[in-house]
C-alpha positions in Angstrom: 84.1 120.4 143.9 80.9 121.0 142.5 80.3 117.4 142.8 81.7 117.2 146.1 79.2 119.8 147.4 76.0 118.5 146.0 76.6 114.8 146.8 77.2 115.8 150.4 74.5 118.0 150.7 71.9 115.6 149.3 73.3 112.8 151.5 73.6 114.6 154.7 70.1 116.8 154.3 68.0 113.9 154.6 69.4 112.8 157.5 69.1 116.1 159.1 65.2 116.2 158.5 64.7 112.7 159.7 67.0 113.4 163.4 66.1 116.9 163.9 62.3 117.5 162.6 61.4 113.7 163.3 60.5 112.9 159.4 60.0 109.5 157.9 62.6 108.3 155.1 60.0 108.9 152.6 58.9 112.5 154.1 62.7 113.3 154.0 62.6 112.8 150.5 59.9 114.7 149.8 61.1 117.5 151.7 64.6 117.7 149.8 62.8 118.6 146.6 62.9 122.3 146.7 66.7 121.4 145.9 66.3 118.9 143.3 63.5 120.7 141.5 65.2 124.0 141.5 68.5 122.5 140.5 66.2 120.8 137.5 64.4 123.8 136.3 67.2 125.8 136.6 69.3 123.7 134.3 66.9 123.7 131.6 66.5 127.2 131.8 70.3 128.2 131.8 70.5 125.4 128.8 68.4 127.3 126.6 70.1 130.5 127.5 73.4 129.0 126.6 71.9 127.9 123.3 70.4 131.3 122.5 73.4 133.7 123.5 76.3 131.1 122.9 78.0 131.9 126.6 78.5 129.6 129.3 81.3 131.0 131.7 78.9 133.7 133.0 76.7 131.0 134.5 79.5 128.9 135.7 80.7 131.8 138.0 77.3 132.8 138.9 76.2 129.2 139.9 79.2 128.8 142.1 78.4 131.7 143.9 75.0 131.0 144.6 75.8 127.6 145.6 78.4 128.7 148.0 75.8 131.0 149.6 73.4 128.3 149.9 75.7 125.7 151.4 76.9 128.7 153.9 73.2 129.0 154.6 72.1 125.6 154.9 75.1 125.8 157.9 72.9 127.9 159.8 70.5 125.2 160.2 69.3 124.6 164.3 66.6 122.7 165.7 64.0 125.6 165.5 65.0 126.2 161.6 61.4 127.3 160.0 60.0 125.6 157.0 60.6 128.8 154.9 64.3 128.9 156.0 65.0 125.3 154.9 63.1 125.5 151.8 64.4 128.7 150.5 67.9 127.6 151.4 67.3 124.8 149.2 66.5 126.8 146.4 69.1 129.1 146.5 71.5 126.2 146.4 69.4 124.3 143.6 69.6 127.6 141.5 73.4 127.6 142.0 74.0 123.8 141.5 71.6 123.8 138.3 73.5 126.9 137.0 76.9 125.8 137.0 77.0 121.8 137.3 76.2 120.7 133.9 77.8 123.6 132.1 81.2 121.5 132.5 79.8 119.3 130.0 78.8 122.2 127.5 82.4 123.3 128.2 84.2 120.2 127.0 81.8 119.8 124.1 82.8 123.5 122.9 86.6 123.6 123.4 87.5 120.1 122.5 87.8 118.6 118.8 84.9 116.3 117.8 87.1 113.2 118.1 87.6 114.2 121.9 84.3 114.9 123.0 83.1 111.4 124.2 86.4 111.1 126.3 86.4 115.0 127.5 82.8 114.1 128.9 83.7 110.8 130.4 86.4 112.3 132.2 84.1 115.3 133.5 81.4 113.1 134.5 84.0 110.7 136.3 86.0 113.6 138.2 82.2 114.9 139.4 81.4 111.5 140.6 84.6 110.9 142.3 84.3 114.5 144.1 81.5 113.4 145.4 82.4 110.3 147.0 85.6 111.5 148.5 83.6 114.5 149.9 80.9 112.6 151.5 83.8 110.6 152.9 85.4 113.8 154.5 82.2 114.9 155.3 81.1 111.7 157.2 84.6 111.8 158.9 84.3 115.2 160.3 80.7 114.2 161.6 81.5 111.4 163.2 84.3 113.3 165.1 82.4 116.2 165.8 79.6 113.9 167.3 81.9 112.1 169.3 82.9 115.6 171.3 79.4 116.7 171.9 77.8 113.9 174.7 80.9 114.6 176.7 79.2 117.9 178.0 76.3 117.7 180.4 72.7 118.3 179.1 72.2 122.0 178.7 70.7 123.6 181.7 68.8 126.6 181.6 70.9 129.5 183.6 67.7 131.7 184.1 66.6 131.9 187.8 63.1 130.9 187.7 64.3 127.8 185.7 67.6 127.1 187.5 65.9 127.0 190.7 63.6 124.0 189.4 66.4 121.7 188.5 67.9 120.1 191.5 71.6 119.0 192.4 70.4 115.5 191.8 69.4 116.2 188.6 72.6 117.8 187.4 74.2 114.9 188.6 72.4 112.3 187.1 72.4 114.3 183.8 76.4 114.5 184.2 76.2 110.5 184.6 73.7 110.1 181.3 76.2 111.8 179.3 79.2 109.9 180.3 77.2 106.8 179.6 75.7 107.6 176.3 79.3 108.8 175.4 80.7 105.5 176.3 77.5 103.6 174.2 78.4 105.6 171.6 82.4 105.1 171.4 81.4 101.2 171.6 79.0 101.4 168.7 81.4 103.2 166.5 84.3 101.3 167.3 82.7 98.2 165.9 83.2 99.7 162.3 86.5 100.0 160.5 86.2 103.5 159.2 85.7 105.0 162.7 87.6 102.9 165.1 91.0 104.1 164.4 89.8 108.1 165.1 88.4 106.8 168.7 91.9 106.3 169.8 92.2 109.7 169.9 89.6 110.5 172.2 
């Protein structure tokens, strides 16, 4: 689960920066640094603390709570999310991930006999990587299905009197026609890929 949360966020967060904030591929990677740096720093600090006190369970539990809170906060991103919010939320998630992600390897090396440590470490790493691969596929499926539903709605029109007075009926009609055309183009584009063509039959 931890690997799935990490890889899913690392995969989709740069896409959000590029699609919503208009960042380039390089800049989106730079904007993702708060998460990566906080993860690395916390992993180093927690590793030193575990070496000193000899307990890893409290850090795993606390880290799981922090990354859950950080993931929930990241899910609140909108088109107007400020820099302080998307930086701070990434740091919270990174702290939680840094406290918990590497401690599975510490646990394996602690509880297993010395001869079984290599096998246990390999299984732990495989499980984290497999979880990331599976959850990215699940998240992509959810994202695609959600995206297919959105273009069916007309473009938003303000209900404020002064604003709605400026919107002519012809514009409302053209916006609905544009939405329908956009949905058809999106459906045709997605149906060309095997991973999404099967889900389109439900719409």
